[in-house]
N, C-alpha and C positions, 0 to 999 in steps of 0.2 A: 608359240605364234611362229607359223613356218614363215620363208621369205616371203614369200608374198604379200601376208597378214601385214608386216613390219614396212615394207615398199609403201600399202598403202598407207600405212600407218604414217611414215615420213611424209609421204606429197600432200596427204592431210595438214600435217603440218606447217608445211614451208607453203602452202597458201595460206592460213588463216595469217600466220606472220607476214605473209604479200599483204593479206588485207585488213592491219595491222589488229587484226581481232587477239592475237598474240605478240606479248613483246617480245624483241630478241633472247631476253636474258631468260625469260618463262621459256621457252625452245629451246635454249642450252639445255637445263635442266631438263625436259621433258625426253630429249635427247638421248642423254644419259638413263634414262629409264627404261626406255625402251630398247636399248641396246648394250647394257652392260648386265654380263652373268649373274649377279650377284643381285640384279636387282631382277631377274628374269619371270619371279611369281606376280610380280606386280603390274608388265607389260600388258597381257592381256588387256586390263583396266583402263591404262590407260590409252589403247589403241579403241577400246570401246567408247569413250566419252568421245575423241577426236572424230569417230565417224558417226557420233549422235549430236555432234557444233556446241558440245559444252563447252565453248572458247572463256567466256570468263570465268569459269571454274575453273580451269584448267590454266589457268592467268592466275588468280589467285594464290593454289596451289604450288604452283611451280616457281613465284617471279624472285623469290629469292630462297635464301634455307633457314626455317625458322630460328629465331635466333635463342642465344642462351642472354637471359638477364640478372636481374638479380641478384633470384634465386633457383633460377632453372630453364626449363623450355616450354613457353606456355602458348597456347594459341588455340585456331580453330578446329576441331575433329574431322578430318576426312579421310576416308578410306586410300589415298595416292596421295604423294606430291611432297617434295622436301620441303614448304611452307605451310606444311597442316599436321595436324600432330593427329599419327598414325602406329600402325605394328611398326611402319620402318623406322619413324621418325626417333620413338620410343624407344625402341629396339638401340638405333645409335646410339641412345645416351646412355642404358646401362651398359655398352658395350663396349665403349670407353672408355665410362667411370671403371670398370672390372678393369680393366686392360693400363689405364692411368694408373688405378693404386696398386696393382701386380710391381709395378715399376716400380712402388713407391715403397712399398711392403716389405719385406725379403725374411726369408725363414723361418716362419711361423704362419700355419692354419690362418686364413683367410673367413670373415664373417661379413656378413650384410644383413641390414632390416630392413623390413618393407612396412608399408602400411598404404592404407587408401581413403578414398571420402568417398563419398554417394551421388557421384557425379555417374552419367554414362560409362560403361566402360571402365570404369577405375580398377574393378577386382581382374577386369580380364587386362590391364596392360602392368595393375601389380604380378601376376601370375606371369605374363609374360617377363617379366623383367626377373621375377627368381628365376625361369628356367635358361636365364640368361649367363645369369650370377651364378646357379648350382655350374653350367658347363663352365664355366672359368674357373671354378674350383675352388669355388666359396659356398662355405656351411649358409642357409636363410634362417634368420628371424622371422615367420613371417607370422605378424596380426592380422587371424582373421577375422573381417568384419569392421564396420566405418570407425573410425578411429580417428581421434584429430595427428595431426601435425607436430603437436608438443609433444605428445605421448610416442610418435617415432621418435625426435630428439630423445627421448628419457629411455627410451628402448633401446636406441644405439651406445648411450652413455653404459647403461647396466648391464647389457651381454658384452660390452666392451669389443664391438662392432669394430672392422675396419673403413666401415660407409655408411650411409642408411640414403634410401629413395623411398620419398613420399608420393606418392599419385594425387592431385589435386591439385585446382586450378582456383582455388582457394572464393574471392566473390568472382570472380568475370561471368559472365551469362553462359545458358545453362550449356551450349552445343561446344564450350569451348573442354580444353582439360587440359592438363599440364603432369610435368614430371619435377621434381624437386630432388635434388640430392643434398648428402651430407657428408660432412669428413667425420672421422673419428671423433672430437672434441663434441659432436649432436648438434652442430653449428653447420650452417650454407657454409659450401669452399670459398677461401678465400684465398690472397695472392702467396703462391703462387697457383697454387694448385685450380683456382679456378680455371686462366687462362691455358694453364697445361691440360686440361682434364677435356676441354672445348675442343684443343686442339687435339685430340686422341678423336674424340667425337667424329672430327670432321673427316680422319683417317679412314675410320669406318667404312669398309666394304663386307664383307662374309660375314655375318651373323650366328653364333652358333648357339643349339638351343638344347636341353633335355629335359623330359615330359614330366609335365608337373606330377603325375602322379607316381613317376622311375625318384625322383628325388624326395616324396614324401616317404618310398619305402626305403629307401636308403637312408634314411633320416638323416638328409643333408637339405631338406625345407621344413623345419621346424613351430608347429605352431604355438604361437608363447604369449598369446592374449591374456590370458587369464592373471599368468606374473607378474607381466607389464604394468597390467591395468592398476593391481595392488600395490606397486610398487610408486607407480607415478600419483596415484591418491595420496598415498602416506607420503611422501617427498612431496606435495604440495601443501599438505597440513602443516607442514613441519612450519612449513612460515604463516600460520596463523598464531593470531597474539589471543587470550582467552578475553572472554568483556562479554555485553551486550549481546543478547539472538535475538531481541522481541522486535522482527522485523518479520512485514508480508510482501515475499519476492513474487512476480512473474518473469520468468523465466524462458526465454525463445532460442530454438536453435536455427532458425530458419531455413526449417530441412535440411538441414546438416549433421555431422557427427557430432555434436557437442550433446547434447544425453548423456554421451560416455562418458563425460569425462566433469560438466557442470557439476548437475545435481547430486553424485554417488560426491562431491567436495566440500558442497554446500551442506549435503546431509552428515559428513564426518564429522566436521567442526560443530553441529547444532545448528543450524539454519533450516528449520523444518517446517516451516512454513511457506513452501517453495511452491508455486504453479509452474508449471510444464503447459505455454499457450498454447491448445489444443489444434487450432487452423497451423501452429507451424511445426506439430511435435512428427510427424512421418519423414524421416527419411524420403524425398523426393528429389531426384536430377533436373526436373524440370520445375523445382521452386517457384508449385505452382500460386499457392497460397500470399507471395511476396509481389507488392508492387512491382509491376516492368518486369518480375520474374529474374528480378537481381539480387541476392542475398550478401547485399552489402549494410552494416549496421552502422555506415561513416551519412548513408542516405536514411533523414527523419523521417520519412514517408512511411520507412516498416513499421515504425513503431506505433502510426496513428488508431492500429483497429487494436494493436496490447491497449493502450494508454487508454481507446475506451472499457476496456474491460477492466482495466485496474481500477478506473473510477467505478463498477459495479462492484467491485468489492474489498472496496481501499486498499488496496495494495498500495506500495510504499515505494517499491523499489522497483523499477522496469527492466533488463540488462538480455541482449544477445547479443549471440556471437556470430561470427559467418563460416560458411561452409566445413571448413577445417577446423575452425575453434582454436585460430590463433588470434583473434582479434575480437577486442570486445568493445560496443556500444552501449548507450546509458539512455532513458529517459526518466525523470523525478520531477517532483512539486517541488511549484517556485518556492511554496510554504507547508508549514508546518497544521495551517488550517484543516479543518476538512472542506472538499470543492475545491480546492486550490487548484487552478491551472498548471499544463504541465509543460515540460520544454525536455529536449534534449541536451546531452552534453555533448561541445567537441573531444575528439581527443587528445588534442592540449591542456583541455582543461580537465577531464578526468586524470591525467597523465599526474598535473599540479596536484590536484586534488589527493592522490594515492602518494605522491612524492612526500606531501607535508604531512600525510597521516602514520609513516612508515620510518616517518625522520622524529616524529613527534613519541612515538613507542618508542623507540628503540634513544630518544634520548629520558626517557621517563625511567626505562629500564636501565640506567646507567652504563648502558654499551655502545655506548655512539661517540668515536672519536676525531679527530683532524687525518684519520686518514683513511675512514669510510670515504666512499665513491658514488655519487648516481651517473646513467650514462645516458645521451639522447644524442641527435643528429642537428645537424646546420639546419634541419627546417620545423625543429621541433622549439615550441615557445619558450623564451629566454627566460619566463615567470619562472621554471622549474631549477634555473642557475640558481636566479636570487632568492628561492627556497632554500639553495643547501648553501649560499652563501650564508643566511641567517643564523642555521643549524653548522654552522662550523664545519663542513665537511665540503670534500671537492666534486666538481662537474669535470665529466671527460665530454664534450660539446660537440667536438671539431671532427665530427663523422660525415660521410656520405650518407645518404639515402637507405637505407635496407638495414634491415636487425640484425644480420649479420655484421655487420661491423659493429654491431655490441656488443655481441656475442666474442668476438672477436679482440676487445678491448676488456672483455672483463676475463681472457686465458691471458693476455698481455699484464694488467694491475694484480693480476691472482684474485680468484673467487669471493676472497676469506672478508676482505673486506666492499664487495658490492651489495648495496642495498636496493638498489630499483634502475630499470632501463625504461626508456618510452621512448617509441616516435610516435609522429601527430597520427599519424593512419593507425590509431587503435590499436597500438600494437604494443606490449608490457608486460614486466618481467619481472618478479623475486623469488631469490632462491639459486642452486645452483644446483636444482635436480636435469635442466635443460641447457641450450644454449641458442635457443627462438623466443621469439612472445610465444605468451600462454595466456588464453583465455579463460583457464580455468582458473588461475590462480591472482587472475586480476578480478573477476569474479567475486571468488574469497573475501579477500580486501576490500572491496568496492562494499562491501556486504558490511562488512566489519565497520569500516569507518561510517557509512549510514544510521547503521546500531549503534554506535557513538553519540555520532551526532541528534540520533533523536531522544538520546536522556538528557543533550541538553538544549533540548528544544529547538534543534535548528534543523535545515534541512543541507544537499548539497550545497543547493545553489547557495544559499545563505553563510556557507562556508568558505565558496566564493569569494563573494564578495568581500568578506577578513582579506582575504588575501592579498584581492585587489588594492583594498585600503592599506594594506601592511606593507605591499612589495610594487607598488604602482597598476594601474588598471591594463590587460593585454587583451586587444583582441587579434586574432588572425581568421583567416578564411584561402581561400584557392578556387583553381577555377582551371580547366583543363580543353586543349585546344587539341580536336582528333587529328591525324594526320596520316589514317591509312594509304597502302599499296603502296609502289613505288617511288610514282612521284610527291608521295606523302613524307619518305623517308627526306629524299631532293630538297621539299619545304621546311622541315625540321633542320636538316643541319643550313639552309641558310637561316634561318629564323634564328638561331643560336650562334652564330657569327653576325648578327645584324648586333642584337645585345652585346658583343664583345668587343667591335668596331665602332658601333654608331648608335652607342645608348640612348636614350634620350634625356634632356638637357632637366625637365622636372615630369613628378608623377604626383597627383594629388596636392599639384600646387606646393611641393617641397621637392629643390632642387637637388637631383643627384649629390652627390659629395665623392661617392667612389663607387668601382666596379671590381669588386671581387669576382675572377677568372679562374673556378680552380683545374680547370683544361691545361694553363699554360702555367698555375701556379704567382699571378703576380696581380697586385691593386693597383689601379690607376685612377687621380682625383682628376678632373675635369680639367686641362692644360695643362698637365706633368708627365713625366715619363711613368712607367710600367715599374713599379716595384716591386721587390718578392714577396709571397705571401706563406706564409705559415700554414700549412694545412694539408687535409686529403689532397688526391689529384683525382678529377671527377669532370663529368660535363654536367659542369653547373657554374652557373653566373649568379652574382647574390648585388643588387642595389643600393646602396646604401643611401638613405634620404637624408636633406640635413636635419633633422628634428630625432634625434637621438632615438634610438631606440626603433625609428619605421624603416624597414626595406622591403625590399621584392625579391625573393628569389625564382630562378628559371630553371626547369632541366627536360631530357625529352625522360620519359617513362620507363623505367626500364623493366614493363612487363606488359605496355599495351602499346599501338602505335598512336603516342599524341605527345605531347608538349605539358605540362603540369608549373602553372604561377600559386605562389604563397605569397601572400601578405600580410603583413606582421605593424600593426598599429600599438604605439605606447604612449600613456600617461606615467609622473613620475609618482610617487606615492602621496605629494603634499598637497598635487590635483584632485587627486582619486580621489583623497580622502574628504575632504573640502566641501565636494560634488558630485561624487562617483554615476548616479544616474545620469547626470548630463556628461560628463566624460564619456560612458558606456554610447550614448548617441551619438554622441562626436565622433566616438572611433568607428563606429560602423558606416556613418556617410564618408569617411576618411577612404575605410576601405572602398567601398561603395565608385570614391573617385578615382582610387587605384586602378580597379579594375575598368571603370570604364577610358581611362587614359591607357594600359593594356592594350584595349581591345582596338581603339582608335587606333593606335600605332601599328599593329598587326593588320 
């Protein structure tokens, strides 16, 4: 770009700021992209967009630096901008990771595993990361072809890599993409590596690359998908229990990578009557046949068309995984009777059913001890803890949101006695093969549980009712408030501050009995002084209500510009067993009242 072109672009930028078309924060970043030598390849595109008056797009792409959330950097793809996913921000992530790993791992050959999903430009970004890692001195184990996030975690462990990179934006809209980074454990980065690597990413200026073809020719980039596929399936299958397999299943990958993982696993353990739902079978970055084009198994609407197909063919279980196949949702009939109505289960309900199934299997085999444990997060149902208490095992449940904390707990306690981990957002794990949630192992276990219940004349819904009568009825729900952009960040901070300093006095007719603030690690009761709170430190507030077991949690999302509200209702086993249908209705009304009151306060 010539000096004259630069001067013109700067004048256009100044005028846009003067006319409030571009924020001062965005303008500062745009000036950097126009003038810094290490960004010179992008300067002409920035100047072109200034000349074209694309001020709103430029402001969105430059007002901040795309954040590193619970597992990586995720956002809207745009060819330029520090607040977008593009070659520069992906490249900074890979270069910063390489620089940090090299500072921590000495005197040994370095290696990195890399995989990608079905999204737009995912393979391009994976190849770019490979070029950067090779240039930094790493050998790259490359899973070519669409593979799941848990298989990437398995590859890191199988190949004894120092780190891993997964290109995926999980269940985000089609226009998004992301980079997830992994440590040598196969888990996402934990303290101090998370913050330290992020700082290295921020310090990146020049990004060095080696041509992908050169890396292949020199043996520094090696395709490993066939051997890792086999190792992954074998590892998942070790978690299987022999038993009934008479079950008709419909499975949907929701246009993602799931067919590389779930059908092979189900077939390997004897589930042979599995139909892949045709309209969702094809890998498709636009998620064409999914309602709203958002492939999220948390959304009941994604199951509507599949349920219609299930009724046509008398299927007994529907399962769906998100685009990178690390989360699992399901739909099930209410009753075993032909023609029964169907419903979807929540992540909390699936987690509770799987926890009970696995603990029961181990107890029956005589392999369960008081040293065994399950793991969940603070916003995951307490029904799991009550089930674990019943079986006499431990629960590690004082964890922040994010499966990386579950993986970290496994390594801290030792994986030998680990039974099961779950989070409410449909993430589940059994086994030692990965340190992340795994849709394939969850699908296998849920199929086994359903087939066993079929021999008892029960559905998953009826088993869940049994758990409610035994341990008390639990209902959970959540809603989110989107707060995009620079103003949204300010509003988010103000909202969280309000819940800490001026919480509501009551919610759904129940007094707020205590405020747990995990940012300051304090718990405060009305009229009292803040007391120390044992637990993790993070940006989350939990409001405990006067009725025991009922509470609300509030936290900013780690992956999207929104605040999430989690609501929990509970009644004792005595009340639940006496009239479970009435308790369920009352809890749904209670949850609805919680949401109304919280929304009104907002």
